[in-house]
MIZA-33403 format. One line per field, with one value per atom (N, C-alpha, C): residue number from 1; residue in three letters; x, y, z. Coordinates in steps of 0.02 Angstrom, whole numbers, always signed. Example, Ala and Ser with C-alpha at 12.3 -4.5 7.8 and 13.67 -1.06 7.14 Angstrom:
2
pos <- [1 1 1 2 2 2];
code <- [ALA ALA ALA SER SER SER];
px <- [+660 +615 +660 +642 +684 +645];
py <- [-284 -225 -165 -112 -53 +2];
pz <- [+390 +390 +390 +354 +357 +394];
//
This chain:
125
pos <- [1 1 1 2 2 2 3 3 3 4 4 4 5 5 5 6 6 6 7 7 7 8 8 8 9 9 9 10 10 10 11 11 11 12 12 12 13 13 13 14 14 14 15 15 15 16 16 16 17 17 17 18 18 18 19 19 19 20 20 20 21 21 21 22 22 22 23 23 23 24 24 24 25 25 25 26 26 26 27 27 27 28 28 28 29 29 29 30 30 30 31 31 31 32 32 32 33 33 33 34 34 34 35 35 35 36 36 36 37 37 37 38 38 38 39 39 39 40 40 40 41 41 41 42 42 42 43 43 43 44 44 44 45 45 45 46 46 46 47 47 47 48 48 48 49 49 49 50 50 50 51 51 51 52 52 52 53 53 53 54 54 54 55 55 55 56 56 56 57 57 57 58 58 58 59 59 59 60 60 60 61 61 61 62 62 62 63 63 63 64 64 64 65 65 65 66 66 66 67 67 67 68 68 68 69 69 69 70 70 70 71 71 71 72 72 72 73 73 73 74 74 74 75 75 75 76 76 76 77 77 77 78 78 78 79 79 79 80 80 80 81 81 81 82 82 82 83 83 83 84 84 84 85 85 85 86 86 86 87 87 87 88 88 88 89 89 89 90 90 90 91 91 91 92 92 92 93 93 93 94 94 94 95 95 95 96 96 96 97 97 97 98 98 98 99 99 99 100 100 100 101 101 101 102 102 102 103 103 103 104 104 104 105 105 105 106 106 106 107 107 107 108 108 108 109 109 109 110 110 110 111 111 111 112 112 112 113 113 113 114 114 114 115 115 115 116 116 116 117 117 117 118 118 118 119 119 119 120 120 120 121 121 121 122 122 122 123 123 123 124 124 124 125 125 125];
code <- [UNK UNK UNK UNK UNK UNK UNK UNK UNK UNK UNK UNK UNK UNK UNK UNK UNK UNK UNK UNK UNK UNK UNK UNK UNK UNK UNK UNK UNK UNK UNK UNK UNK UNK UNK UNK UNK UNK UNK UNK UNK UNK UNK UNK UNK UNK UNK UNK UNK UNK UNK UNK UNK UNK UNK UNK UNK UNK UNK UNK UNK UNK UNK UNK UNK UNK UNK UNK UNK UNK UNK UNK UNK UNK UNK UNK UNK UNK UNK UNK UNK UNK UNK UNK UNK UNK UNK UNK UNK UNK UNK UNK UNK UNK UNK UNK UNK UNK UNK UNK UNK UNK UNK UNK UNK UNK UNK UNK UNK UNK UNK UNK UNK UNK UNK UNK UNK UNK UNK UNK UNK UNK UNK UNK UNK UNK UNK UNK UNK UNK UNK UNK UNK UNK UNK UNK UNK UNK UNK UNK UNK UNK UNK UNK UNK UNK UNK UNK UNK UNK UNK UNK UNK UNK UNK UNK UNK UNK UNK UNK UNK UNK UNK UNK UNK UNK UNK UNK UNK UNK UNK UNK UNK UNK UNK UNK UNK UNK UNK UNK UNK UNK UNK UNK UNK UNK UNK UNK UNK UNK UNK UNK UNK UNK UNK UNK UNK UNK UNK UNK UNK UNK UNK UNK UNK UNK UNK UNK UNK UNK UNK UNK UNK UNK UNK UNK UNK UNK UNK UNK UNK UNK UNK UNK UNK UNK UNK UNK UNK UNK UNK UNK UNK UNK UNK UNK UNK UNK UNK UNK UNK UNK UNK UNK UNK UNK UNK UNK UNK UNK UNK UNK UNK UNK UNK UNK UNK UNK UNK UNK UNK UNK UNK UNK UNK UNK UNK UNK UNK UNK UNK UNK UNK UNK UNK UNK UNK UNK UNK UNK UNK UNK UNK UNK UNK UNK UNK UNK UNK UNK UNK UNK UNK UNK UNK UNK UNK UNK UNK UNK UNK UNK UNK UNK UNK UNK UNK UNK UNK UNK UNK UNK UNK UNK UNK UNK UNK UNK UNK UNK UNK UNK UNK UNK UNK UNK UNK UNK UNK UNK UNK UNK UNK UNK UNK UNK UNK UNK UNK UNK UNK UNK UNK UNK UNK UNK UNK UNK UNK UNK UNK UNK UNK UNK UNK UNK UNK UNK UNK UNK UNK UNK UNK UNK UNK UNK UNK UNK UNK UNK UNK UNK UNK UNK UNK];
px <- [+42 +0 +45 +27 +67 +25 +52 +23 +76 +62 +109 +71 +107 +77 +41 -14 -51 -5 -5 +39 +113 +130 +198 +227 +184 +207 +226 +266 +287 +228 +230 +180 +214 +280 +319 +371 +370 +419 +469 +446 +489 +490 +540 +546 +482 +453 +390 +335 +333 +283 +292 +355 +370 +349 +367 +350 +275 +240 +167 +135 +154 +125 +143 +206 +230 +193 +188 +154 +79 +49 -22 -32 +13 +9 +13 +55 +61 -4 -33 -96 -154 -156 -214 -210 -165 -167 -227 -252 -306 -372 -427 -493 -521 -498 -529 -517 -560 -551 -508 -477 -433 -456 -505 -533 -483 -432 -381 -315 -318 -260 -202 -216 -164 -124 -158 -125 -88 -119 -88 -22 -21 +39 +93 +74 +122 +164 +139 +176 +236 +293 +353 +347 +307 +299 +230 +226 +163 +137 +79 +48 +1 +12 -30 -88 -145 -203 -188 -221 -213 -270 -266 -317 -284 -315 -285 -284 -233 -227 -272 -307 -348 -305 -252 -204 -136 -89 -23 +25 +59 +109 +176 +198 +261 +321 +313 +368 +338 +377 +355 +416 +406 +457 +424 +450 +422 +473 +453 +494 +456 +490 +459 +396 +394 +339 +292 +310 +268 +279 +235 +243 +227 +258 +243 +237 +183 +173 +165 +199 +188 +145 +87 +36 +18 -1 -30 -103 -146 -218 -246 -263 -291 -367 -398 -470 -485 -513 -521 -562 -607 -649 -616 -563 -533 -480 -447 -391 -412 -466 -487 -509 -543 -565 -505 -457 -398 -356 -348 -308 -343 -409 -446 -436 -439 -428 -358 -307 -238 -230 -254 -245 -285 -346 -387 -354 -331 -299 -237 -195 -134 -151 -200 -219 -243 -284 -307 -249 -202 -142 -102 -89 -50 -84 -148 -185 -184 -192 -191 -121 -71 -3 +23 +8 +36 -15 -73 -127 -139 -141 -149 -223 -245 -313 -312 -363 -367 -338 -334 -311 -236 -218 -148 -119 -158 -135 -162 -127 -145 -198 -260 -314 -311 -345 -343 -279 -264 -203 -207 -149 -144 -121 -145 -125 -89 -34 +3 +16 +10 +27 +102 +117 +186 +202 +262 +285 +334 +335 +381 +454 +465 +533 +552 +507 +519 +538 +566 +581 +537 +534 +494 +519 +584 +611 +590 +575 +554 +482 +444 +375 +372 +425 +426 +386 +381 +342 +387];
py <- [-58 +0 +61 +110 +171 +231 +289 +351 +405 +463 +518 +582 +634 +699 +727 +761 +793 +843 +843 +886 +876 +816 +797 +838 +865 +904 +856 +882 +842 +824 +764 +743 +733 +735 +730 +786 +830 +883 +871 +844 +836 +763 +746 +677 +658 +705 +693 +670 +696 +676 +603 +584 +514 +468 +487 +446 +440 +494 +493 +445 +450 +407 +334 +321 +253 +221 +256 +229 +218 +264 +257 +195 +184 +125 +61 +61 +2 -9 +43 +36 +15 +41 +27 -41 -85 -155 -189 -157 -185 -151 -186 -160 -111 -115 -73 +1 +42 +115 +141 +197 +228 +300 +310 +377 +429 +409 +455 +444 +440 +424 +472 +536 +586 +571 +557 +542 +476 +427 +361 +365 +403 +409 +452 +494 +536 +496 +438 +397 +366 +364 +334 +259 +227 +154 +138 +121 +108 +39 +37 -27 -50 -110 -138 -178 -176 -215 -290 -325 -397 -430 -424 -452 -469 -512 -528 -466 -464 -409 -422 -372 -379 -366 -326 -312 -313 -351 -354 -310 -265 -221 -258 -274 -311 -264 -209 -161 -94 -41 +25 +65 +106 +152 +221 +268 +335 +383 +421 +473 +539 +594 +660 +668 +640 +650 +591 +533 +474 +422 +373 +316 +252 +198 +131 +85 +47 -1 -70 -119 -189 -220 -244 -270 -342 -379 -444 -438 -453 -444 -506 -501 -557 -560 -503 -498 -454 -482 -446 -382 -378 -319 -264 -279 -231 -187 -208 -169 -99 -92 -25 +18 -12 +26 +49 +4 +21 +74 +69 +117 +185 +184 +247 +281 +241 +268 +298 +263 +287 +353 +356 +416 +475 +462 +515 +542 +497 +518 +560 +538 +575 +643 +644 +706 +757 +735 +780 +808 +763 +784 +836 +820 +864 +932 +931 +993 +1038 +1009 +1048 +1075 +1034 +1054 +1108 +1101 +1147 +1197 +1201 +1246 +1236 +1174 +1155 +1144 +1162 +1149 +1112 +1072 +1036 +966 +933 +864 +860 +813 +801 +749 +697 +642 +647 +616 +614 +560 +576 +528 +474 +419 +363 +323 +281 +241 +191 +167 +116 +51 -3 -70 -107 -138 -180 -246 -302 -366 -368 -403 -407 -479 -500 -567 -562 -613 -614 -613 -626 -626 -559 -511 -445 -395 -340 -285 -226 -176 -117 -84 -81 -48 -82 -146 -183 -168 -135 -118 -63 -26 +26 +87 +100 +157 +217];
pz <- [+0 +0 +0 -40 -42 -62 -48 -70 -63 -92 -89 -74 -61 -47 -108 -96 -150 -185 -251 -291 -274 -252 -234 -177 -135 -77 -21 +25 +82 +126 +154 +203 +272 +272 +334 +333 +383 +387 +443 +498 +557 +578 +618 +644 +682 +716 +752 +705 +644 +595 +574 +560 +543 +600 +661 +720 +729 +720 +729 +679 +615 +564 +578 +595 +607 +666 +721 +780 +767 +729 +712 +668 +621 +578 +619 +669 +714 +752 +779 +817 +773 +712 +669 +635 +658 +638 +672 +724 +764 +747 +757 +739 +789 +851 +903 +890 +918 +911 +968 +957 +1006 +1017 +1063 +1073 +1098 +1134 +1159 +1123 +1057 +1017 +1029 +1033 +1043 +1107 +1162 +1225 +1222 +1190 +1184 +1145 +1091 +1050 +1083 +1130 +1165 +1215 +1235 +1284 +1250 +1285 +1255 +1246 +1288 +1286 +1258 +1195 +1161 +1180 +1212 +1232 +1177 +1152 +1099 +1129 +1096 +1121 +1121 +1165 +1169 +1130 +1064 +1020 +953 +914 +849 +803 +762 +714 +654 +631 +570 +508 +516 +463 +497 +469 +498 +459 +495 +465 +463 +403 +394 +393 +355 +348 +326 +336 +314 +293 +243 +220 +214 +251 +252 +224 +174 +145 +151 +142 +152 +110 +50 +4 -4 +24 +14 +69 +71 +116 +79 +101 +77 +137 +140 +193 +162 +190 +169 +223 +201 +246 +229 +280 +271 +292 +246 +258 +292 +355 +393 +386 +375 +369 +308 +256 +192 +198 +246 +252 +293 +327 +374 +343 +290 +265 +244 +208 +185 +244 +293 +352 +393 +404 +444 +410 +344 +308 +304 +299 +302 +370 +423 +490 +496 +470 +473 +436 +375 +334 +361 +385 +414 +478 +520 +582 +569 +523 +509 +476 +432 +399 +451 +499 +552 +592 +610 +647 +607 +544 +500 +490 +475 +463 +524 +583 +645 +659 +652 +668 +621 +557 +507 +479 +510 +486 +411 +391 +321 +307 +247 +226 +160 +148 +85 +90 +33 +30 +46 +89 +105 +57 +44 +2 -69 -114 -185 -196 -183 -191 -137 -151 -104 -113 -65 -67 -125 -145 -198 -167 -193 -170 -227 -210 -256 -222 -257 -226 -209 -156 -133 -116 -130 -114 -56 -15 +42 +20 -44 -71 -102 -98 -128 -74 -95 -49 -69 -25 -40 -104 -114 -173 -238 -235 -295 -315 -272 -289 -342 -351 -401 -381 -317 -292 -288];
//
């Protein structure tokens, strides 16, 4: 799964932005909601829920203008919901932090099949 900034603009400016997206991606492997997400992500020790993952995050590559996530889909109906939650959450964080308005990402995310024998760089993203 991958996406980039709208009009090729940066989606990560500071190390804090990379960390926020990465931690949120880890949490959103699970189906449960996180009403106090901001407080949860501020803790140095991220506690994961004790439940099966609906989407497993295998690897992630974050660059200033784009992100790539390698996921294992455990529940076919959950991947789109979990990714929507991730992108919406990060967009809200980004818009508030940088007083940004409008679309952050270039449309919806893209999905490409991945083999366990491939690397992120081989996806051609």
